[in-house]
C-alpha positions in Angstrom: 25.4 6.4 10.8 24.5 5.4 14.3 21.4 7.2 15.5 20.9 8.2 19.1 17.6 7.8 20.9 15.8 10.9 22.0 15.0 11.2 25.6 12.8 14.3 25.5 10.1 15.5 23.1 11.4 18.0 20.6 8.1 19.9 20.8 7.3 20.2 24.6 10.5 18.8 26.1 8.6 16.3 28.3 10.2 12.9 28.7 9.5 10.4 26.0 8.5 6.7 26.5 9.4 3.8 24.3 6.2 1.9 23.2 7.6 -0.8 21.0 10.8 -3.0 20.9 11.8 -5.1 17.9 14.3 -7.9 17.5 16.6 -7.3 14.5 17.2 -11.0 14.1 13.7 -12.6 14.2 11.5 -9.6 13.9 9.6 -10.2 17.2 7.9 -7.1 18.4 7.0 -6.3 22.0 4.6 -3.4 22.7 4.1 -1.7 26.1 5.4 1.2 28.0 9.1 1.2 28.4 11.0 4.0 30.1 14.5 5.0 29.4 17.3 5.3 31.9 18.0 8.6 33.6 21.1 9.0 31.4 19.0 8.9 28.2 17.2 12.0 29.4 20.5 14.0 29.6 21.6 16.2 26.7 24.6 15.0 24.8 27.0 17.3 26.5 26.1 16.0 30.0 26.2 12.4 28.8 29.7 13.0 27.5 30.7 14.7 30.7 29.3 11.7 32.7 31.3 9.2 30.6 34.5 11.2 31.0 34.0 11.6 34.7 33.4 7.8 35.1 36.4 7.1 32.9 38.6 9.2 35.2 37.1 7.6 38.3 36.1 11.0 39.6 39.6 12.5 39.2 38.9 16.1 38.5 42.4 16.8 37.0 41.8 13.9 34.6 38.4 15.3 33.6 39.9 18.8 33.2 42.6 17.4 30.9 40.2 15.2 28.8 37.7 18.0 28.3 40.1 20.9 28.2 38.1 22.8 30.8 39.0 24.3 34.2 38.2 23.1 37.7 35.3 25.5 38.2 33.8 24.2 34.9 34.1 20.6 36.1 32.4 21.5 39.4 29.6 23.3 37.5 29.0 20.4 35.1 29.1 17.9 37.9 26.5 19.9 40.0 24.3 20.1 36.9 24.7 16.4 36.2 23.7 15.5 39.8 20.6 17.8 39.5 19.5 16.4 36.1 19.8 12.9 37.4 17.3 13.8 40.1 19.6 14.0 43.1 20.4 16.7 45.5 24.0 17.9 45.4 25.8 17.6 48.8 28.2 20.2 47.6 31.0 17.8 48.4 33.3 17.1 45.5 36.5 15.1 45.4 38.9 17.8 46.7 41.7 18.5 44.4 43.2 21.9 45.1 43.8 24.3 42.2 47.3 25.8 41.9 47.7 29.5 42.3 48.1 29.9 38.5 44.9 27.9 37.9 43.0 30.1 40.3 44.2 33.3 38.6 43.5 31.9 35.1 39.9 30.9 36.2 39.4 34.4 37.6 40.7 35.9 34.4 38.3 33.8 32.3 35.5 34.8 34.7 34.8 31.2 35.7 35.0 32.3 39.3 34.4 35.6 41.0 36.9 37.6 43.1 35.6 36.2 46.5 35.9 32.6 45.3 39.4 33.3 44.0 40.4 34.9 47.3 39.0 31.9 49.2 40.9 29.4 47.0 44.1 31.3 47.3 43.8 31.4 51.1 43.3 27.6 51.2 46.6 27.3 49.3 48.5 29.0 52.1 
């Protein structure tokens, strides 16, 4: 079973630091303070989202299909990913308009509110 490295302390949730690296072949050990990448500090759901987003080259429809989620959910996850990576969201996402049916379904599932649904439907006209 392949084990995944922890990025955050399970007790206080602060970032963990690697202090020793070992070569599997010759046994050489290197000690020091080694930091993980920004991606190692993401929870598994955001890591999976990032991989799917990259796989789809930022194509929202592809991400929706692969993850089985709606456009607003992709937007929410992308905004969270940007924030967790330490960047400020510009609020500008690759624009792929939802269909009328997708807007109504998102509203029904309470993924968007009435005002957002109204705005999206106006954009379609």
